C-alpha positions as CSV (number, residue, x, y, z in Angstrom):
1,X,-9.8,25.2,-27.3
2,X,-9.5,26.2,-31.0
3,X,-6.3,24.3,-31.6
4,X,-7.8,21.1,-30.3
5,X,-10.8,21.2,-32.6
6,X,-8.6,22.1,-35.5
7,X,-6.4,19.1,-35.0
8,X,-9.6,17.0,-34.7
9,X,-11.3,17.9,-37.9
10,X,-9.8,14.9,-39.8
11,X,-11.1,12.6,-36.9
12,X,-14.6,14.1,-37.2
13,X,-14.8,13.3,-40.9
14,X,-13.4,9.7,-40.8
15,X,-14.1,6.3,-39.4
16,X,-12.2,5.6,-36.1
17,X,-10.8,2.7,-34.1
18,X,-12.5,2.2,-30.7
19,X,-10.4,0.0,-28.5
20,X,-13.3,-0.3,-25.9
21,X,-15.2,-2.4,-28.5
22,X,-12.4,-4.9,-29.0
23,X,-11.9,-7.9,-27.0
24,X,-8.4,-8.5,-28.4
25,X,-7.0,-5.1,-27.9
26,X,-3.8,-4.8,-25.8
27,X,-2.7,-1.4,-24.5
28,X,0.8,-0.2,-25.2
29,X,0.6,3.6,-24.6
30,X,4.0,4.6,-26.1
31,X,3.7,8.1,-27.5
32,X,4.9,8.8,-31.1
33,X,5.0,11.7,-33.6
34,X,5.4,11.5,-37.4
35,X,6.3,14.1,-40.0
36,X,5.1,13.5,-43.5
37,X,5.8,15.5,-46.6
38,X,2.4,17.1,-46.6
39,X,1.4,16.9,-42.9
40,X,2.0,15.3,-39.5
41,X,0.3,13.3,-36.8
42,X,0.9,12.1,-33.3
43,X,-0.7,9.8,-30.7
44,X,0.1,6.6,-29.0
45,X,0.7,2.9,-29.8
46,X,-1.6,0.0,-29.3
47,X,-1.9,-3.7,-30.3
48,X,-4.7,-5.7,-31.8
49,X,-5.6,-8.0,-34.6
50,X,-5.3,-6.2,-38.1
51,X,-7.0,-7.7,-41.0
52,X,-6.1,-6.6,-44.6
53,X,-7.7,-8.1,-47.7
54,X,-8.9,-11.2,-45.7
55,X,-5.4,-11.7,-44.1
56,X,-5.3,-11.4,-40.3
57,X,-2.2,-10.7,-38.3
58,X,-2.6,-11.2,-34.5
59,X,-0.9,-8.9,-32.0
60,X,-0.1,-6.2,-34.5
61,X,1.4,-3.0,-33.0
62,X,-0.1,0.1,-34.7
63,X,-0.4,3.9,-34.0
64,X,-3.6,5.5,-32.8
65,X,-3.8,9.0,-34.1
66,X,-5.1,11.7,-31.8
67,X,-3.7,14.8,-33.4
68,X,-3.6,15.7,-37.1
69,X,-2.9,19.4,-37.8
70,X,-3.1,20.7,-41.3
71,X,-5.3,20.0,-44.2
72,X,-3.7,16.8,-45.7
73,X,-5.7,14.2,-43.7
74,X,-9.0,16.3,-43.8
75,X,-9.1,15.9,-47.6
76,X,-8.0,12.3,-47.6
77,X,-10.5,9.5,-48.5
78,X,-8.7,6.9,-46.3
79,X,-9.2,6.3,-42.7
80,X,-5.7,5.0,-41.9
81,X,-2.2,4.2,-43.2
82,X,-0.6,0.8,-43.7
83,X,3.1,1.1,-43.9
84,X,4.8,-1.1,-46.4
85,X,8.3,0.4,-46.0
86,X,11.1,-1.2,-44.1
87,X,11.3,-1.7,-40.3
88,X,14.5,0.4,-40.2
89,X,12.2,3.7,-40.6
90,X,9.2,2.4,-38.4
91,X,8.5,4.9,-35.6
92,X,9.0,3.4,-32.2
93,X,10.5,0.3,-33.8
94,X,7.1,-1.3,-34.4
95,X,7.2,-4.3,-36.8
96,X,5.2,-3.5,-39.9
97,X,2.2,-5.6,-40.8
98,X,3.7,-7.0,-44.1
99,X,6.6,-8.5,-42.1
100,X,4.2,-10.4,-39.9
101,X,2.2,-11.5,-43.0
102,X,5.2,-13.0,-44.6
103,X,6.6,-14.6,-41.4
104,X,3.4,-16.2,-40.6
105,X,3.0,-17.5,-44.1
106,X,-0.2,-15.8,-44.8
107,X,0.9,-15.2,-48.4
108,X,2.0,-17.4,-51.2
109,X,4.9,-15.2,-52.1
110,X,6.8,-12.3,-50.2
111,X,5.5,-9.9,-53.0
112,X,2.9,-7.2,-53.0
113,X,1.9,-5.3,-56.1
114,X,-0.2,-2.2,-57.0
115,X,-2.3,-1.6,-60.2
116,X,-3.1,2.0,-60.7
117,X,-6.1,2.5,-62.9
118,X,-5.6,5.3,-65.5
119,X,-9.3,5.6,-66.1
120,X,-11.0,8.4,-64.1
121,X,-13.2,6.8,-61.5
122,X,-11.8,3.3,-62.2
123,X,-10.7,1.0,-59.4
124,X,-7.1,0.3,-58.6
125,X,-5.7,-2.8,-56.9
126,X,-3.5,-3.9,-54.1
127,X,-2.5,-7.5,-54.4
128,X,-0.9,-9.2,-51.5
129,X,1.2,-12.4,-52.1
130,X,1.8,-12.1,-55.8
131,X,0.8,-10.1,-59.0
132,X,-2.4,-10.0,-61.2
133,X,-1.5,-11.0,-64.7
134,X,-4.6,-9.4,-66.0
135,X,-3.1,-6.0,-65.5
136,X,0.2,-6.3,-67.5
137,X,2.0,-8.0,-70.4
138,X,5.6,-8.9,-70.8
139,X,8.0,-9.2,-68.0
140,X,9.0,-7.2,-65.0
141,X,12.2,-5.2,-65.1
142,X,14.0,-5.2,-61.7
143,X,16.4,-2.7,-60.3
144,X,18.5,-3.1,-57.1
145,X,17.6,-1.2,-53.9
146,X,20.1,1.5,-52.9
147,X,18.8,1.6,-49.4
148,X,16.6,-0.5,-47.2
149,X,14.6,2.3,-45.7
150,X,12.2,3.4,-48.3
151,X,11.9,1.4,-51.7
152,X,14.8,3.4,-52.9
153,X,16.7,2.9,-56.2
154,X,19.1,4.9,-58.5
155,X,17.5,7.0,-61.3
156,X,19.5,8.1,-64.3
157,X,17.4,11.2,-64.9
158,X,14.0,12.6,-65.7
159,X,12.7,14.7,-68.6
160,X,9.6,16.9,-69.5
161,X,9.7,17.1,-73.3
162,X,13.3,18.2,-74.2
163,X,14.1,19.6,-70.8
164,X,16.2,17.3,-68.7
165,X,16.6,17.3,-64.9
166,X,18.6,15.3,-62.3
167,X,21.8,15.5,-64.3
168,X,24.2,12.8,-63.4
169,X,21.6,10.8,-61.7
170,X,19.8,10.8,-58.3
171,X,18.1,8.7,-55.8
172,X,14.3,7.9,-56.1
173,X,11.8,6.0,-54.0
174,X,8.6,4.1,-55.1
175,X,6.3,5.3,-52.4
176,X,2.8,3.7,-52.3
177,X,1.9,5.9,-49.4
178,X,1.6,9.1,-51.2
179,X,0.2,10.7,-54.3
180,X,2.9,13.3,-54.2
181,X,5.9,13.5,-56.7
182,X,8.7,15.0,-54.5
183,X,12.3,16.0,-55.4
184,X,15.0,18.6,-55.3
185,X,13.3,22.1,-54.9
186,X,15.0,23.7,-57.8
187,X,14.2,20.8,-60.2
188,X,10.7,20.4,-59.0
189,X,9.9,24.1,-59.3
190,X,11.0,23.9,-62.9
191,X,9.0,20.7,-63.6
192,X,5.8,22.1,-62.0
193,X,6.1,25.3,-64.2
194,X,6.5,23.0,-67.3
195,X,3.5,20.8,-66.6
196,X,1.3,23.5,-65.0
197,X,1.1,21.8,-61.6
198,X,-0.6,23.4,-58.5
199,X,1.1,23.7,-55.2
200,X,0.4,21.1,-52.6
201,X,-1.2,23.4,-50.1
202,X,-3.3,25.4,-52.6
203,X,-4.5,22.2,-54.2
204,X,-5.4,20.4,-51.0
205,X,-7.0,23.4,-49.4
206,X,-9.2,23.9,-52.4
207,X,-10.2,20.2,-52.4
208,X,-11.0,20.4,-48.7
209,X,-13.3,23.4,-49.1
210,X,-15.0,21.8,-52.2
211,X,-15.7,18.4,-50.5
212,X,-16.0,19.2,-46.8
213,X,-16.8,22.9,-46.4
214,X,-20.5,22.4,-45.3
215,X,-19.5,19.5,-43.0
216,X,-16.7,21.4,-41.4
217,X,-19.0,24.4,-40.8
218,X,-21.5,22.1,-39.2
219,X,-19.3,20.0,-37.0
220,X,-16.6,22.4,-36.2
221,X,-17.1,26.1,-36.7
222,X,-20.5,26.1,-35.0
223,X,-18.6,25.1,-31.8
224,X,-16.4,28.1,-32.0
225,X,-16.9,31.7,-30.9
226,X,-16.4,34.5,-33.3
227,X,-13.3,35.5,-31.4
228,X,-11.8,32.0,-31.8
229,X,-12.6,31.8,-35.5
230,X,-11.0,35.2,-36.2
């Protein structure tokens, strides 16, 4: 049916995990569902060896995605998500990969760091077990967490030019899993207007059509009848 094909577009356009080709796969089968800020997904849990940056965690529980409605994951250039948040928000209570990497002493320090390259087309970096001194000068400034769910901290305020928002302070999270800047609707609406930002859905939809239009037509729309498309 149409709904099944629509939910499978992202899978058709990305690399996929095949448990039948793994000798270390262990079935779990627990069903799950996750709602993100710009999309959702659902499927079932499994367990296998998971290697990231040359570091291998054995018997890692992870989610196999079978449904991804919406355009968010169609446009994405990644094939999966590695959660680096706290276990307290893990769906089904699965222990995150980073917890295992630290507990099994696969890293020198219980620290991970991101370098975001400001140059268009330049490479960024995720370093596991420390920081890369080539990407910064001076010393880091640390702030205390206000919650062990996301990497949440207190923010005094934010400003665009002379216009200030978040009066009296608010909570913020450093979220490596998204390119979105999210916040209170009233404040974000004003900030978007000030910086000329494009809405999430409009921007993602345009990106999907520009990058994957021909492939979507070839792999998906050719399988539907005119009635299903319309």
